[in-house]
C-alpha positions as CSV (number, residue, x, y, z in Angstrom):
1,M,114.4,116.9,48.1
2,W,114.0,113.0,47.5
3,K,117.4,112.5,49.2
4,F,116.4,114.5,51.8
5,L,113.5,112.9,52.8
6,A,114.8,109.1,52.4
7,I,117.6,110.5,54.8
8,L,115.2,111.6,57.2
9,A,113.3,108.5,56.9
10,S,116.2,106.2,57.3
11,I,117.1,108.0,60.6
12,A,113.4,108.2,62.1
13,A,113.5,104.0,61.3
14,I,116.8,103.8,62.9
15,M,115.6,106.0,65.8
16,F,112.5,104.0,66.2
17,V,114.2,100.8,66.3
18,F,116.8,101.8,69.0
19,F,114.5,104.0,71.0
20,G,110.9,102.9,70.1
21,R,108.0,102.4,72.8
22,K,109.3,100.4,75.7
23,E,106.6,98.1,77.2
24,R,105.3,99.2,81.0
25,S,106.7,97.1,83.6
26,N,104.2,95.7,86.1
27,D,105.4,98.3,88.6
28,E,104.4,101.1,86.4
29,I,100.8,99.8,86.2
30,E,98.6,100.6,88.6
31,T,95.8,98.7,89.9
32,L,92.6,100.0,90.3
33,V,90.0,99.3,93.1
34,K,86.6,100.3,93.8
35,C,84.9,102.6,96.6
36,D,82.6,100.4,98.6
37,L,80.2,103.6,99.3
38,C,80.3,105.3,95.8
39,E,81.6,102.5,93.8
40,T,84.3,104.8,92.2
41,Y,87.0,103.8,91.1
42,V,90.7,105.0,92.1
43,T,94.0,104.2,92.4
44,K,95.4,101.5,95.0
45,K,97.7,104.1,96.0
46,E,94.7,106.8,96.4
47,A,92.6,104.5,98.1
48,I,91.7,104.5,101.9
49,A,91.0,101.2,103.7
50,S,89.0,101.4,106.8
51,G,87.4,98.5,108.7
52,G,88.5,96.3,105.9
53,K,86.8,98.3,103.1
54,T,88.3,100.6,100.5
55,F,86.8,104.3,100.0
56,C,88.2,106.5,97.3
57,S,88.1,109.6,100.1
58,K,88.0,110.5,103.5
59,K,84.5,111.8,103.3
60,C,83.4,108.4,102.0
61,A,85.2,106.7,104.8
62,T,83.3,109.1,107.2
63,E,79.9,108.9,105.5
64,A,80.3,105.0,105.7
65,K,81.3,104.9,109.3
66,N,78.8,107.8,110.4
67,D,76.0,104.9,108.6
68,Y,77.3,101.9,110.4
69,D,77.3,104.1,113.8
70,R,73.6,104.9,113.2
71,R,72.7,101.2,112.6
């Protein structure tokens, strides 16, 4: 039984060395930006840019435009 556990532990250690956790590259790390209206954070990829501002959704972008038009 102990031999089996020792062999299993050795195999696990070897696999960890060769196939261990890989560090994420900068391309895989997503940047978060804050919505200028509701201050929710979304990924830069999901964000909506309008009028030099950043929004989390079409709803926030529309509300901000409507607020600006009312002034």
